[in-house]
C-alpha positions in Angstrom: -16.0 25.8 -1.9 -18.9 25.2 -4.7 -19.3 23.5 -7.7 -22.3 22.9 -10.1 -22.4 19.1 -11.2 -24.2 18.9 -14.5 -26.2 15.2 -14.5 -25.1 12.6 -16.8 -26.6 11.8 -20.0 -28.0 8.4 -18.6 -29.1 10.4 -15.4 -31.0 12.9 -17.5 -32.9 10.2 -19.5 -34.3 8.6 -16.7 -35.4 11.6 -14.6 -37.2 12.1 -18.0 -38.8 9.2 -18.0 -39.7 8.8 -14.5 -41.6 12.4 -15.0 -43.1 11.2 -18.7 -44.2 8.3 -16.3 -46.1 10.5 -13.5 -47.3 12.6 -16.0 -48.7 9.8 -18.2 -50.3 8.2 -15.1 -51.8 11.9 -14.5 -53.3 11.8 -18.1 -54.4 8.3 -17.8 -56.6 9.3 -14.3 -58.2 12.1 -15.9 -59.0 10.5 -19.2 -60.2 7.1 -17.5 -62.5 9.5 -15.0 -64.0 11.3 -18.2 -64.5 7.9 -19.7 -65.8 5.7 -16.9 -69.4 7.0 -17.3 -69.1 5.4 -21.0 -66.9 2.5 -20.6 -67.3 0.8 -16.8 -64.3 -1.1 -17.4 -61.9 2.0 -17.4 -62.9 1.8 -13.4 -59.8 -0.8 -13.5 -57.5 2.0 -15.3 -58.5 4.4 -12.7 -57.5 2.7 -10.0 -54.3 1.5 -11.8 -53.3 4.8 -12.6 -55.0 6.9 -9.3 -52.4 4.4 -7.1 -49.6 4.6 -9.5 -50.0 8.8 -9.3 -50.0 8.6 -5.9 -47.3 6.0 -5.6 -45.1 8.7 -8.2 -45.4 11.5 -6.1 -44.8 10.2 -2.7 -41.6 8.5 -4.1 -40.6 12.1 -6.2 -41.3 13.5 -2.7 -39.1 11.5 -0.8 -36.2 11.7 -3.1 -36.4 15.2 -3.2 -36.9 15.9 0.0 -33.5 14.2 0.7 -31.7 16.7 -0.9 -34.2 20.0 -0.9 -37.5 21.2 -0.1 -40.1 20.0 -2.7 -41.5 22.8 -4.7 -39.1 25.1 -2.2 -42.1 24.6 0.6 -41.1 24.6 4.3 -42.1 21.3 4.8 -40.8 20.0 8.3 -38.3 17.4 8.1 -37.3 17.9 4.4 -33.6 18.8 2.9 -32.6 16.1 5.0 -28.5 16.1 3.8 -28.1 20.0 3.5 -29.5 20.3 7.4 -27.4 17.6 8.8 -24.3 17.8 6.2 -21.7 18.2 9.6 -23.5 15.6 11.4 -23.7 13.2 8.1 -19.4 13.6 7.7 -19.2 12.9 11.2 -21.0 9.9 11.2 -19.7 8.8 8.0 -16.0 9.4 9.6 -17.1 7.6 12.5 -18.2 4.4 11.1 -15.5 4.1 8.9 -12.9 4.2 11.6 -14.8 1.8 13.5 -16.3 -0.5 11.5 -14.1 -0.7 8.5 -10.5 0.4 9.5 -10.5 -0.7 13.1 -7.5 -2.8 14.6 -9.4 -5.9 14.7 -10.9 -5.6 11.4 -7.6 -5.0 9.8 -6.0 -7.7 11.7 -8.7 -10.5 10.7 -8.2 -9.4 6.9 -6.6 -11.5 4.7 -6.3 -9.8 1.5 -4.0 -10.5 -1.6 -2.0 -7.6 -2.0 1.1 -8.9 -3.8 -0.8 -10.8 -6.7 -2.9 -7.8 -7.7 0.1 -5.4 -7.6 2.6 -7.7 -9.5 -0.1 -8.0 -12.4 -0.2 -4.5 -12.6 3.7 -3.5 -12.3 3.8 -6.6 -14.9 2.3 -4.2 -17.7 5.0 -2.2 -19.0 3.7 1.3 -18.9 2.8 0.8 -15.2 6.3 -0.4 -14.3 7.8 2.9 -16.4 5.2 5.0 -14.6 6.5 4.0 -11.1 9.9 4.2 -12.2 9.8 7.5 -13.3 8.3 8.6 -10.0 11.1 6.9 -8.6 13.7 8.8 -10.7 11.7 12.5 -9.7 12.3 11.3 -6.2 15.8 10.6 -6.3 16.6 13.8 -8.1 15.1 15.7 -5.8 16.8 14.1 -2.9 20.3 14.3 -4.6 19.7 18.0 -5.5 18.9 18.5 -1.7 22.2 16.2 -1.2 24.0 19.0 -3.5 22.9 22.3 -2.0 25.8 23.7 -0.1 23.9 24.6 2.7 22.2 21.7 3.6 25.6 19.9 2.9 27.4 22.1 5.6 24.0 21.4 8.0 23.7 17.3 7.5 27.5 17.2 7.7 27.9 19.5 11.6 24.4 17.0 12.4 26.1 13.9 11.8 29.7 15.0 12.9 28.4 16.0 16.3 26.1 12.8 16.4 29.1 10.4 15.6 31.0 12.2 18.6 28.1 10.9 20.9 27.1 7.8 19.7 28.8 4.6 21.5 29.3 2.7 18.2 29.9 -0.4 20.2 26.8 -0.3 21.8 25.1 0.5 18.9 26.9 -2.7 16.9 26.0 -4.8 19.4 22.2 -3.9 19.3 22.2 -4.2 16.0 23.7 -8.0 16.3 21.5 -8.8 19.0 18.5 -7.6 17.1 19.6 -9.7 13.8 20.4 -13.1 16.0 17.1 -12.5 18.1 15.3 -13.1 14.6 17.5 -15.7 13.0 18.7 -13.8 10.2 22.4 -14.3 11.8 21.6 -18.2 10.2 21.1 -16.2 6.8 24.4 -15.1 6.8 26.1 -18.1 8.4 24.6 -19.7 5.0 25.9 -17.3 2.6 29.1 -17.3 4.2 29.2 -21.4 4.4 28.1 -21.2 0.6 30.9 -18.6 -0.6 33.5 -20.2 0.9 32.5 -23.5 -0.8 32.4 -21.9 -4.0 35.4 -20.3 -3.7 37.3 -23.5 -2.2 36.5 -25.6 -5.1 36.8 -23.2 -7.6 40.4 -22.8 -6.8 41.7 -26.3 -6.4 44.5 -26.2 -8.7 46.0 -22.7 -7.1 45.6 -24.7 -3.8 47.8 -27.5 -5.1 50.0 -25.6 -6.5 50.5 -23.9 -3.4 50.7 -26.9 -1.1 53.2 -28.3 -3.7 55.6 -25.7 -3.9 55.8 -25.4 0.4 56.2 -29.4 -0.1 59.5 -31.0 0.2 61.3 -32.1 -3.0 61.1 -35.5 -2.0 57.4 -35.9 -1.4 56.1 -37.0 -4.6 53.2 -34.8 -6.2 50.3 -37.5 -6.5 50.7 -37.5 -2.9 50.5 -33.7 -2.5 47.5 -33.9 -4.8 45.9 -36.7 -2.8 46.2 -34.8 0.3 45.0 -31.6 -0.9 41.9 -33.5 -2.8 41.3 -35.0 0.7 41.1 -32.0 2.7 38.7 -30.1 0.1 36.7 -33.6 0.2 36.3 -33.4 4.1 35.9 -29.5 4.1 33.0 -29.5 1.6 31.6 -32.5 3.3 31.7 -30.4 6.6 30.2 -27.5 5.1 27.4 -29.1 3.5 26.6 -31.2 6.5 26.4 -27.5 8.2 23.8 -26.7 5.7 21.8 -29.0 6.2 21.8 -29.6 10.0 20.4 -26.5 12.3 22.4 -27.9 15.4 25.7 -28.8 13.5 28.8 -28.0 15.6 30.3 -25.6 13.0 27.0 -23.8 13.5 26.9 -23.9 17.1 30.4 -22.6 17.1 29.7 -19.5 15.0 26.3 -18.7 17.2 29.1 -19.3 20.1 31.3 -16.9 18.6 28.2 -14.2 17.9 27.5 -14.1 21.2 30.7 -13.8 22.6 31.7 -10.6 20.4 28.3 -8.8 21.1 29.2 -9.4 24.7 32.6 -7.6 24.5 31.3 -4.8 22.2 29.1 -4.5 25.4 31.4 -4.4 28.0 35.4 -4.2 26.9 36.3 -0.8 28.0 39.5 -1.2 25.7 37.7 -1.6 22.7 35.3 0.8 23.6 38.0 3.3 24.2 39.7 2.3 20.8 36.5 3.0 18.8 35.9 5.9 20.4 39.6 7.7 19.8 39.1 6.6 15.8 35.8 8.0 15.9 37.3 11.3 17.4 40.4 11.0 15.2 38.0 10.9 12.0 35.7 13.5 13.0 38.9 16.6 13.6 40.7 15.4 10.8 39.9 18.2 8.0 41.9 16.9 5.6 40.4 13.2 5.5 36.7 15.2 5.7 37.8 17.3 2.4 38.6 14.3 0.5 35.2 12.9 1.7 33.6 16.2 0.6 35.3 15.9 -2.8 34.4 12.3 -3.3 30.8 13.1 -2.1 30.8 15.6 -4.9 32.3 13.2 -7.9 29.5 11.0 -6.7 26.6 13.5 -6.7 27.4 15.0 -9.9 27.5 11.0 -11.5 24.5 10.9 -9.6 22.4 14.0 -11.3 24.4 13.2 -14.8 22.7 9.6 -14.7 19.2 10.6 -13.5 19.1 13.3 -16.1 19.3 10.6 -19.0 16.4 8.9 -20.3 17.3 5.8 -19.3 19.4 5.9 -16.6 21.7 3.3 -15.0 20.9 3.6 -11.7 17.0 2.9 -12.4 17.9 -0.3 -14.1 18.6 -2.5 -10.4 15.2 -1.5 -9.4 13.3 -2.4 -12.8 15.3 -5.9 -12.4 14.4 -6.2 -8.6 10.7 -5.3 -9.3 11.1 -7.8 -12.3 12.2 -10.5 -9.8 9.3 -9.6 -7.2 6.8 -10.0 -10.1 8.5 -13.7 -11.0 8.8 -15.0 -7.5 4.8 -13.8 -6.8 3.9 -15.7 -9.5 6.1 -18.7 -8.9 6.8 -18.5 -5.1 3.6 -19.6 -2.9 5.9 -19.0 0.3 7.6 -15.7 -0.8 4.1 -14.5 -2.3 2.7 -15.2 1.2 5.1 -13.6 3.5 5.5 -10.3 1.1 1.8 -10.0 1.5 2.0 -10.5 5.2 4.5 -7.6 5.3 2.5 -5.2 3.0 -0.8 -6.0 5.4 1.5 -5.1 8.5 2.7 -2.2 6.7 -1.3 -1.1 6.3 -2.2 -1.8 9.6 0.5 0.1 11.0 0.1 2.9 8.5 -3.6 2.9 8.5 -4.1 1.8 12.5 -2.3 4.5 13.7 -3.8 7.2 11.4 -7.6 5.7 11.4 -8.4 8.8 13.9 -7.2 11.1 11.2 -9.0 9.4 8.4 -12.1 9.7 10.1 -11.4 13.7 10.9 -10.5 14.0 7.1 -13.3 12.6 5.9 -15.5 14.9 8.2 -13.2 18.0 7.5 -13.9 17.6 3.9 -17.4 16.9 3.9 -18.0 19.9 6.1 -15.7 21.8 4.0 -18.2 21.5 1.0 -21.0 23.7 0.8 -24.2 22.6 0.1 -24.7 22.9 -3.8 -21.5 21.2 -4.2 -22.7 18.5 -1.6 -26.2 17.9 -3.0 -25.0 17.7 -6.6 -22.3 15.2 -5.8 -24.7 12.8 -3.9 -27.1 13.3 -6.9 -24.5 12.8 -9.3 -23.6 9.4 -7.8 -27.0 8.6 -7.0 -29.5 10.0 -9.4 -29.8 6.9 -11.9 -31.0 4.8 -8.5 -33.2 7.7 -7.2 -34.9 7.6 -10.5 -35.8 4.0 -10.5 -37.0 4.5 -6.9 -39.8 7.0 -8.5 -40.2 4.9 -11.6 -40.8 1.3 -9.0 -43.2 3.6 -6.8 -45.5 4.0 -10.0 -45.5 0.7 -11.0 -45.8 -0.8 -7.4 -48.4 1.7 -6.6 -50.5 1.2 -9.4 -50.2 -2.8 -9.1 -51.4 -2.0 -5.4 -54.2 0.0 -6.7 -55.4 -3.1 -8.7 -55.2 -5.4 -6.0 -57.5 -2.9 -3.6 -60.0 -2.8 -6.6 -59.9 -6.4 -7.2 -60.4 -6.9 -3.3 -62.6 -4.4 -2.5 -64.7 -6.2 -5.8 -64.9 -9.1 -3.9 -65.6 -8.1 -0.7 
C-alpha cells in the first residue's frame, strides 16, 4: 500500500521559513567574515550567525534522520523510523495495551460518557443519523427473516431446541436471576401500583356489583360505606407495602416467588405437563402453519413500514432516546447509573479485546509501506518538526553570543 501525502499549506510555509532562515544565517556568516576586517564589531554577528547555522544544520540533520538518510548518504543510525517500522508498530500496540487499556486503567476511569453522548444525541441531525442506521439494520434483519431458506432453517432449529429445553428449569433460573438482583421488587411495586390505580378508578363499578349482590333489606348507604371502608383499607395496605421494604404483604410475595421457583425445579408433574404441552406444540402442523401465516403478515407489515420515509416503528425509539436525554440532564442518579453501565460495557469489550486491538495497530503499521508511513507521520508532525529547526537556529545563535561574550570576559 502506497500513498503520497501532500504537505499542507501551513506545513510548506513553515518548512520554507526554516530553510530560508538557515540560508540567511549562512549568508550572514559569510558576509560578516568579509566585513569583519573593516568593522570589528561584525565579529559579534559572525559568532551569532556561525552558531545559528550550526544549530540549524544539526536540527535539520536530526529531523531528517528520523525519516530518511540525509542527502541520501549511508550514515549509520539514520532513517530511524523506516528501519524500525515493525518494531515501532509492535511497541506502540504493546504500550497501548499495557498502559492505556489495561484492566486496572479502565477500572479506575470515571469518564462521563452519558453527558457528552446525550448532548450529541440532542441535536436533531445527529439523532436522525442514528435512527436512519437503526432503520437500515432493522430492514436487513427483517429481510433475513423473510428469506424462505432462513425461515425454514430457524424454524427447524427453534423447534428442535424447544423439544430439548427443560422450560420449567429455564424459567426457574430466570426468576432466580431476577430475584438475586432484587429486580422482582420492581415487579411487585408495579403490580401494586397498577392494582391500586384500577381499584380507585373502578370504585363506582365495585359499589354497583356489591349492591346487586346485597340482600334487598340492607340499605344502599350501608353497602356504600362498607365498600368505601374496604377500598380505603386496601389502599392504605398497598401504600404501606410500597413504602416499607419489610411489609408483610411484600414478604408474602417474596415467599410465593421462592415457592414457585422451588416447584418449577422439583415438581415432576409440572415438568411432565410442560413437556407434553411443548411436544404438542412442535408437532401440531396446523398451529405451526397458522403461526407461519401470522409471521408472514407481521414481516410484510414491518417491511412496508420500514420502507416509508418516517417509519412508525422508529418513532418509539426516537421517543426513548429523547426521554433518556431528558433523564440524563435532570436526574443525576440516572446519569451515574447509565455511566456505570456504559463504562462496564466499554471495559468488557476493550478488556476482552485489548490484545486484538494491540495486534491490529501493529499489523496496520506493518502493512504500510515506508513512503506511506513516512508521509503520514511527516504530515502530522511537519509543523512541529520545522519549529524544532527554527528554534535550533535561534537558540544556536544565542548560545554563540553567550560563548563569544564569555570568551571576551575571560
